[in-house]
N, C-alpha and C positions, 0 to 999 in steps of 0.2 A: 491302886486299881491296876490289875494286870491287863496287858494288851492281848487281844485275841489274834491268833495266827490264822490267816485265811487259808482255807483248804481249796486247792484247785477244783475239787469235785463239787463245791457248793453251787457255782453258777450253772453247772450242767444239770444239777438236781432241780433247780428252780426254773429251767427253760421249759417251754411247752413241748409236749411230745409231737414229733414230726409224723404226719400221716404217711401211710404206706404208699409208695410210688411217687411221692412228691420230691421235687428237686431240693437239695440242701440249700439253706439260706446262707447269707454272708456270716451271720453270727455262728452258725454251726460249723462253718469252715474255719473260723478263727478259733473256736473251742477245740476243734480237732487238731489244729496246729499246736495249740498250747498243750494238749495231752500228749502229743508225740514229740514235744520239744525235749532235747537232751543237751545239757551244757557242753558235753564233750563233742557234739556234732556242730558243724558250721551252720549259721543262720540261713534259712531258706525263706526268701521273700514270697509272700502270697499276693498275686496280682488280682485286683478286683475291678469291676466296671464302675465308671463314674456315673454321677446322676445324669449328666448331659448325654452320655452314651446310652443309658437306659431310656431316656426320653426320645432320643433319635430312633432307637430300636422299636419303641412303642409306636412312634409316628409311622415308621415304615410298615409295621405290621398292620396298623389301621388303614394305611393307604392300600396295602395289598388286599385287605378284606373289604375294600370299598366302604369304609366307615368314616364319617366326618371326624376330623381331628382338630382340636383347638388348643393351640399352645399359649393362649392368653394374650396375644398381641392385638393391639387396636389397629386393624387394617384400614380404618377410615383415616386415622391420623398418620399412620405409617404405611402407605400403600406399597405393595410388593413391586419390585423392579421387573420391567418387561425384558424378556430375553430377545436379543436381536438375532434374526435368522441369518446366520453366516455373514456377520458384519465384517469380519476380517477379510473376506474374499471380495468385497465391494471396493471399487476405486475411490469412492467418495461416500460420505454418510447419507443415510436415507433422508428424504425431505421431512418425514414425520418427526425426526429427532430434533429439528429446529425448534419445536415448541417447548422442549424441555432443556434448552441450552441457556445457562445463565450468562455466558459471555455474549451470546447473540442478543439477548434481551438488553444487556447493558449497553452494547454498541448501538442498538436501535434507539434507546433513550438518550445516549450521549450525543448523537447526531440530531436529535429532535426531529426524527423522521415522522411523517404522517402515519396515522393508524391505517390508512388505506394500503400501505406497503406491508405485506405480510412477512413474517419471519422466514418463511420458506424461500421467498425471493431473495432476501438479504443473505441467507445461507448459500444460495446458488451463486451470488455475486462473489463469494469467497472461494470458489472452486475454480482453479485455473485450468486452462485447456491442457497443460502438461500433466496435470493430476488425473483428469478424467476426460477422455477423448470424445465421449458421447455429448453432442451439442444440446441434448435435452436436459443435461445435468450440470454442464459447466457454464462459465460466464462469457463465452466468446460472443454470443449474440447481444447480450446486454452491454458488453464492453464496446462493441462496434457502434451501437446506438449512442452510448454515452460519449464516445470519442467524437462522433459526428456533431452532436449537440454542443459539446464543450468547445471544440475548435471553431464552430460557427460563432458562438457568442464571444469568444476571445478575439477572433479576427475582426468582427464588426465593431467591437469596443475599441480595439487598437486603431482601426482605420478611421473611425469617427473622432477619437480622442487626439490622435497624431496624424492628420491627413497628409503631411509632407514626409512621412517616414519612408526611407528607402526600402526596397523589397528585401534586401539582405538583412537589414535590421529588423524588418517585420518578421522574417523567419526566426531570427534569434529571440525576439521578444515573445513570439508564440511559444517557442520551446522553453523560455524562462517561466512562462505561466502554466503551460500544460504538457511539458516534457516528462519523460519517465522519471528522471531524477527528482524533479519537483513534486510530482504526484506520489513518489515514494515517501518523501518527507511528509506530505499531507496524510498519507495512510498511517504513518508512524505517529503523527500528532493525534490522530483519531484513537489511538490505542489498539490498532490491529496487530495481533500477534500471529506468527506463522508456526505451523507444525513442522516437526523434524522430517516426517515423511507422510505423504498422503495415504489415506486408507479409510475404510468404512468405520473403523473404531474410533476415529479422531473426532474431537468435539467440533460440531458444526460452526462454532464461533471462532475457529482458527483458520487462517489463510492457508490453503493447501496448494502446493506447487512442487514440481520436480526440477532440480537444478541441472539435470543431465539429459533432458529431452529437448531437442530443437523444436522451436515454435515458428510457424510461418508468419508473414507480415499480416497485420490486421489494419485495414484502412483503404483509402483511395490512392490511386497512382498507377503508373504503368512502368513495368520493369524493362530496362534496356536489354537488347539481345546480347550485347557484349560490353560489360562494364570495364573490361581490361583496356579497351581502347580509350576510355575516358581517363583511367588511371595513368596510362602512359602518355597522356597529353596529345594523342592523335586526333581525338574528337573534342571540339570545343563545347563546354558545358556552361552556357551563359544563363542569364536570368530567365529569358523566355523558355529555354530548354528545361530549366528547373521547375518552372511553373507548370509546364505541360507534362513532364514525365515523373517528377519526384513527388514525395509525399507532402503532407501539410507543413513540414518543417524544412522543406527544401533539401532533403537528404535522399540519396539513391535507394531505390527499392531493390531488394535481392542482393545487396552488397553490404557485408558486415566487415568492418575493419578489425574487429576483435577476432581472436582465434576461437576455434570451436572448443566447446567445453569438454574436458577430459576428466574421467573419474579418478580422483587421487587415490594413491595407494594407502595402505594402513599407516605407514610411517609419515606420509604427508598429512594425513588427517590428524595425526597425533600432535604435530608441531605447527600446523597451519590452521588458520581460522577462515579459510576460503581463498579463492583466487579471483582474478578480475572477471572471469567468465561467470562464476557462481554469483558474485555480487551483482553483475549485470542482469542475470536471470532473476534475482530477488527484486531488483528495481522494476523490471518489466512486469513481474507478477503483482507487485503492490500497485503499480500504475494501472494495470488492467482491472484490479479490484476497485479502485477509485472510479474509473470510467464505468464499470458495471453498476456501481451504486448510483451514479448519475443517470444511467440508462434505466435503472429500476424506478427511480423517482419520476422520470419522464413517462415511463410506461404506465405506472399505476396512478399518478397524481396529476398528470397533465403538463402542458407546455410552460405555464407560468411558474409552477412549483419547481420544475427543473431549472428554469432560468434563475429563480431566486436562490436555489441551492448552489449553482455555479458562482453566482455573485458573492455568496456568503463564504464559500470555502476555497475558491480559486482566484477570482478577480479581486478579492479583498487583500491579497498579499501585496506588500510594497516592494516594487522593483524599480531601481534607478535605470531607466532606459538610456541615459546619457553614457553609461559605462559600456554599452554594447558597440559604440562606434569605434572604427579603426580607419584612419586615413593614411593614404600613401603619400600624397602631395597636397596638403591642405591649402597651401598658398596658391597653387595653380587652380585647384577646384574652386576656391573662393573667387578668383579672377574670372573664371568662366561663368560662375553663377551671376556675378554682377553684370557681365556682358549679356547674358540671356535675359535678365530682368530689366535691362536698360538702366542700370544704376551706374553711377560714376565709378571709375576704377578704384579698387581698394588701396589705401595708403596706410602704412604703418608709422605711427608716431610714438615717440618716447614721452610718456606722461610724467614719470618721476623716476628717480634713481637715488641710491645711497651706497656709499662704500665702493666706488668704482675702482679705486686703487688698493682696496683692502683685500683680505683673503676671502671674504664672503660677500661679494657685491649682490645687490638686488635691483632689478630693473622692472618697471611696469610699462608695458607696451600696449597700445590700443590700435585697433584697425578702424579706419574711418572711410566712409564712402560719401564724399562731399562734406556736409556738416553733420551727418549722422554717424554715430559710433556704433559699429557692428559688434564689437567684442573687445575684451582686454584680457591680459594674462600677466603673471609674475614669474620670473625665472632668474637664474644666476648669470645669464649672458644674453646679449641682445638677439642673437639668432634664435635661440631656444624660446625666448619670450615672444618673438614674432611668429614662430611656428605654433606655439600654444594659443596665441591670440587668434590666428587664422582658424584653428580647430574649434575654439569656442564660438567664433562667428558662424561657422557652418552648423554647429550644434544648435545655436539659437535659432537658426533658420529651419532646420529639419524638425526640431522639437516644438514647433508652434502648435498650440492647442486652443480650441475655442472655449475650453472650460471643463470642469469635472462633471457637471450635470449635462453633458451633451446627449442628444437623443440618438437612438440607434434604430435601424430599420425594423427590428423585431417588435418594437413598441407599437407599430401599426397593426399588428395582429390582434391586439386587444380591442374588444368592442367599445365604441364610444370614445376612442382616442382622438386627439387633435389632428388637424390636417398636417401632412408631412411637409416640412421645409427642407429643401435640398441642402445637403451638407457641402462643405468646401472640398473640392477635389483638386489636388495639385497636378501639374503636368509631369512631374517625375523628378528623380534625382539627377545630379550631374554625372554624365558618363565620361570618365576620364580614361583615355587610352594609355 
């Protein structure tokens, strides 16, 4: 059987006749190219429109003619995205976007926040004052409320739990529970992530702040007119002065020991991951976000819900208060304490020893007031052991606690609470000149 040789004219003869005035189809263009093809001439590619391009053109024509166009998409299952009106020009995201943020919903569920607290308020708590200066959209007001409530509950708990705590140690303990560095770690444990730069296009579930904008002090206190006099030692800055003028942590207001933040150059940004100033700004922004969340819970859910939130996330942290002490002359301070309390003068006694003539001797020294042992310590020489025993005796006095389940004054605000029993109040620490 012989094979038939296909003639290029056969497809053209079988094609339908093109009406007069109609545009040539794709097949006719291909046939015309085949008819004009010559082996001795270079190949000339013919460009044709794709199906998607034809569909887009038809959609545009239907929209121009005000005709309904259906591309076959299920808009109930896949709703169209809403366009944001000039979102890139806003300093922070719109409050309406909080309802569609997965990060914000996850944070709300992770913290077990009540349903009374809306997502819009939680999104506002993540907008720092350095990102958006408008107080109607940033967290400065919520952070102020949260800071006040947090410091109040931390202070009353410390004063009732450790009634003999010196004021300087009280300041240090409050900072250990509610300081910027601690609240920064609390925010990171919550899973709060920060945006690279604030803006209206950022996800509302990200913390937004600027590292290079100065932020004023938020909280109570009075700034001194001239802090340089205190730095130079011309003015005395005692405990009473710190209680009257300084903030809740006993630190000067309007005085920053750190240098002002400077915008790093391109080379510095390439080889450096931040400076001390930028890290301090990040800590301050994260701490403000935590305080704003506390203020949001207090504003929407009430006093008891805010107190329970503080106990669950801040006061639940374990802090060894004994490591905050620092004594200059513990032996002299212990002697003055015994004199004030009408105790017998403290006496150091050697309880046990081993290897006195060896290379590593060990001495156990105890401090006694009459027949009562105030404290003991172990060291490599007698003087060091007596010094440490005096410090342990002072710590055992100052760290007296009536128990973990001590009542605080805020419990009297609850209706139907028991009658208040006055707590123990110490006359104060030993002032050693």
